N, C-alpha and C positions, 0 to 999 in steps of 0.2 A: 209418657212425656216427662222429661227431666225438669226438676225444680230449678229454674234459671236464677232464682234469687241467690243461690250459692255459687254460681259460676263466676270466676274471677277473670279479670283481664289477663291475657296470656294463655288461657286454657285453649287446648286444641279440641275441636269438635268434629263429628261426622254429622252432616246435615242432609236434608232431603236430596235425593238424587245420588247419594253416596259420595258427595263432595266433602273435602277436608277444608276446615276453616279455623282461624285463630280469632279469639275474642279480643276486640280492641277496647270495648267499653260495655259494662253492664248498665243498662238504663235504670235499673233499680225498681222497675214496676212489676217484675215477675213475668213479663211477657216478651220484652224486646232486648236483643243484644246487637251491638254494632260489631260486625265481623269483617275480616279480610279473608277472601277466598285464597286457598292454597293449591287448589286443583281445579280441573274443569277448563272451559274455554277462556276464562278471564281471570287467571291467577293474579293476585295483587289488588283486585277490585274490592272496594269496600261497599258494604250494604247493610241494611237492617235485616235481622233474622228473627222470626217469631218463634216462641217456645215450642209450638207444635211442629216446627221444621227441624228441631234438634233431635237427632236419633240417639246419640251417645257421646260421652266424653272419649276422646281418642287417647 
């Protein structure tokens, strides 16, 4: 699991399911990031992503 405390807005991620996402906001709690999906069935959709769903920095 990636330490999401250090992930900044604008960072690109690979998340669960092999999806690509961009960080919009780091909630600062070490668990949640607000992201924008860049791939998959709903590109452009914004959602919360838990730290356990982050596979790697892209």
